[in-house]
C-alpha positions in Angstrom: -6.1 25.3 5.4 -5.0 27.4 8.6 -1.4 28.2 8.3 -0.5 26.6 11.8 -1.9 23.2 10.6 0.6 23.7 7.4 3.1 24.3 9.2 2.8 21.1 11.9 2.2 18.9 8.7 5.8 20.2 7.4 7.3 19.6 10.8 6.4 16.2 11.1 7.4 15.5 7.8 10.7 17.7 8.4 11.0 15.3 11.6 9.9 12.1 10.2 13.3 12.9 7.4 15.5 12.9 11.0 14.6 10.1 12.4 15.2 8.7 9.1 18.5 10.3 9.0 19.6 9.2 12.4 18.2 5.1 11.3 20.3 4.6 8.4 23.0 7.7 8.2 22.0 8.6 5.4 23.2 12.7 4.2 20.6 13.8 2.3 17.9 12.4 4.3 19.1 15.2 6.7 19.4 17.7 3.4 15.4 16.7 2.6 14.2 17.2 6.1 16.2 21.1 5.5 14.0 21.6 2.5 10.9 20.8 3.7 11.7 23.0 6.7 12.5 25.9 4.3 9.9 25.0 2.4 7.4 25.2 5.0 8.4 28.7 6.4 9.4 31.1 2.9 7.2 29.6 0.4 3.9 28.7 1.3 1.9 28.1 -1.6 4.5 25.5 -2.5 4.0 24.3 1.5 0.3 24.2 0.9 0.7 21.7 -1.7 2.8 19.8 0.2 0.3 19.7 3.3 -2.3 18.3 1.4 -0.6 15.6 -0.1 0.5 15.0 3.2 -3.2 14.6 4.4 -4.4 13.1 1.5 -2.3 10.3 1.9 -2.9 10.0 5.4 -6.9 9.7 4.2 -5.4 7.2 2.0 -4.2 5.0 4.1 -7.0 5.4 6.8 -9.3 4.6 4.7 -7.1 1.2 3.5 -5.9 0.2 7.4 -9.7 0.3 8.6 -10.6 -2.1 6.3 -7.5 -4.1 6.6 -7.5 -4.0 10.6 -11.5 -5.4 10.6 -10.6 -7.8 8.5 -7.9 -9.3 10.7 -10.4 -8.9 13.9 -13.4 -10.3 11.9 -11.3 -13.2 10.5 -9.1 -14.0 13.6 -11.1 -13.1 16.7 -15.2 -13.4 15.7 -15.1 -16.2 13.1 -12.9 -18.7 15.2 -15.4 -17.5 18.4 -18.4 -18.4 15.6 -17.1 -22.0 15.6 -16.9 -22.3 18.6 -19.9 -21.5 19.7 -21.6 -23.7 16.8 -19.3 -26.4 18.1 -20.2 -26.2 21.9 -23.3 -25.1 21.6 -27.9 -26.7 21.0 -29.3 -24.8 18.7 -30.7 -22.5 20.4 -32.7 -20.4 17.8 -34.4 -23.4 16.3 -32.8 -23.4 12.7 -32.9 -27.1 12.2 -36.4 -28.8 12.3 -36.7 -31.6 14.8 -37.3 -35.0 13.9 -40.3 -36.7 13.7 -41.8 -32.6 13.2 -43.6 -31.3 10.0 -43.6 -27.5 10.8 -40.0 -25.4 12.3 -43.3 -23.4 14.1 -44.0 -25.2 17.4 -47.7 -24.3 18.8 -48.0 -22.7 22.6 -51.0 -23.6 23.6 -51.6 -20.3 26.3 -54.5 -18.9 25.7 -53.3 -15.1 25.7 -55.8 -12.4 28.6 -56.1 -8.9 28.5 -53.6 -9.2 31.4 -50.5 -10.7 29.5 -50.6 -7.5 27.1 -50.8 -5.1 30.0 -47.7 -6.2 31.2 -45.3 -7.6 28.3 -42.5 -8.1 30.7 
């Protein structure tokens, strides 16, 4: 990992602790923020380790949140739309067998010619 990326990651962590300090007025959060900045500047191996941990946490959160968001979209948006479609529309795919017929298949009765195959659309 490049040094600039490590510094950027630790700066984000430090800013996060500063924001938490301004929200909760706990002085130890400011100390942690300063400690993270000092580690970023002076202790490169530890900074690299913290940055890797931060990135692993971000990857894990991305993995979980993508599944959560897709599930929410599926169950709250697509499922009700599918139910409404099923309730309000006819059987366009002919999935139900018509009463009185023994087959699902409907014979066309059209004799195909050479012209039908030359321009199928």
